[in-house]
N, C-alpha and C positions, 0 to 999 in steps of 0.2 A: 929587439922590440919590433913588433909588426905594425905595418901601416894600417891594418884593419882597426887596431885600437885607437889610432889617431883619428880615423874617420868617425868612429863611434863618439869620441869626445867632441869633435866638431859638430856632428849631427845633434848631439844632446844639447850642446851650448846654443846652437841655432834655435832649437825648440824652446828652450828656457828663456833666452833673451827675447824671443818674440812674445811669449806668453806673460812673463813676469817683468820684463825690462832688464837691461844690462845691470843697473845698480842693485836691483833687488835679488839678482841671481848670485848665489854663492858657489864657490868652487866645489864645496861639498855636494850641492845640488847636482852639479854636472857629473860628479863622480858617481852619485847614486843612480842617475838616469842612464848614464853610459855603462854602468856596471863595471867600472874599472877602479883600481886603487887610486886614491888622490895623489900619491907619489908619482904615478904614471903620467898624470896630467902635467905635473911640474917637470917631468922628464922631457916632454914635448914642448911645453910652453912655459915661459918665465912667469907669466901672470895671466889673469883673466882678460886684461886688455889685449895681450898678444893673441889670445884666441879670437877676440873680436876683429882685430886687425887682419888676421889670417882669413877669416870669413869674408871680410870686405875686399881684400886684395884678390881673392879668388873670384868674387863677383865682378870686379872691374875687368879682369882678364877675359871672363866669359862674355861680358857685355861687348867688348871690342870685337870679338869673333862673331857673335850672333847679330849685332846691329849692322855690321858692315861686311856682310858677305858680298864679295866683289861682283859676282855674276848677277845676283838679284838687284843690287844697287845700280848697276849699269843699265838695267832694263827700266828701273824706276825713274832714272834720270832722263830717259827718252820720252819726254812729255809729248813730243809731236806724234809718236806712234801710239794713239790713244788705246787701241785694243791691247797691245802688249803692256802698256803702262797700267791699265786697270787690272789685268790679270796678275802682273808682277807685284803691284801694291797689295793686292789681296793676299798673295803668298807671303810677302814680307811681314805684313801686320800680324798674320796668324802665327808665323814663325816666332816673331818677337813676343807675342802674347803667350805662346806655349812656354817659352823660356822664362818670362817674368812670373807667370803663374806658378811654375815649378820652384821659383826662388822667392815666393811671396813672404815667407817667414823672415828671411834676412832683409828683405826690402822693408818690411815693417820696422825692423830694428834700425835700418838706415834712416827712415823717416822720423822715428822717435829721436834718434841721435841728432838729426838736423834741427828739430824743434827744441831740444833741451840742452844742446851743447853750448859751452862758453867759448868754443873755438871761433876764430874769426871767419874761417871758411870750412863748414862741415863737408864731410865726404860726399854728401848728396850733390853739392855744388861742383865738386871736383869731377864727379862722373858726368854731370850735365855738361861741363866744359869740354870733356873729351868728345862726347856725342855731338854737341852743337858745332864745335870747331871743325870736326871731321865732316859734318854735313855741309857746312859753309864751304869748306875746301873742295868737296866733290862738285857742288853746284857751280862754284867759281871756275873750276877746271873745264867743265862741260859747256857752260853758257857764257863764259867771259864776263861774268858780273862780279861785283864786290872787290875788284882789284884796285879800283880808284874811288871806292865809295867813301862817303863822308862818315865821320864819327857818329853822327846822329842816326844815319841809316843803319850802321852796324849795331848800334844800341837797340834800335827798333827790332832788328832781326833777332838779337839775343833775347829780348823780352818775349817776342812772339814764340820763338822756339821753346823757351823754358816753360811759359805759362799755358801754351796751347798744344805743345807737342810732348815735351818730356814729363811734366807733372801730371797731366791727365792719365798717362800710362802708369805712373807710379801710384797715383791715387786709386786707379782701377784695381790693381793687384793688392794694394794695402787693405782695401775695403771689400775685396772680392767675396770672401766667405760670409762676412757680416751682412752684406747687401743681399746675397742669395737667401740667407736665413730670415732676415727681417722682412723683405718684400716678397718672399716666396717665389723667387725667380728660378727658372731652370738655368743651368750653366750655359746651355746653348743659346737661350734667349738673351741672357745678359751679354754674352760675348758678341752675338750678332748685332745687338743694338749699339754696343760700344764701338764696334768696327765701323758701323754706318755713321755714328756721330763723329768719330775721328776723321773719317773721309769728308764729311760735310763741313768740318771746321778747319782743322790743321792742314789737311791735304788740299782742300779747296784754296787755302791761302797760297800754297806752293804752286798750284796750277795757275792761279791768277798772276802770280809774280813772274812765272817763267814763260807764259804764253805771250 
């Protein structure tokens, strides 16, 4: 069995989960779109849920690599060197947006799953935990903060990071195509305006905290 068929199945599932939703998508639908035999799908995956888990796990691994490129992050953390900081921030944001936009279909599924799940902790929260905890660790290592912080301070940081840092990026890519279509924005204008808004809000919070 070739890996190309497995990739076809995953790509078809991602498209269908994004368009129709996970529950409404049948394995037959995936088979038809991928142009593979239904039996082949069950050769690779025990169930439709396993296909979804594979897509999510792949996203998590990519997120770890893209969001925390060590060279770029070290420059972003150097808030005292304002020229290097500004340049590095611009590079980092655009790199992250490139990645998230390319993954916007599975991110839509992730968002829908978080809104509709009966699980106590949706995967969206698990991913945000990875990113936020890693960010706090990096800041703490460089600036010697948060090592003896109070529980209330940590709670404030978690809320700020999730609602002004993580979720704005998730919402940006989830509504990316619809926003462009509805408001007749160009991709360039939408992206430039979002980057500026992100810098004026979330990154301004970081600058204030670390200065």
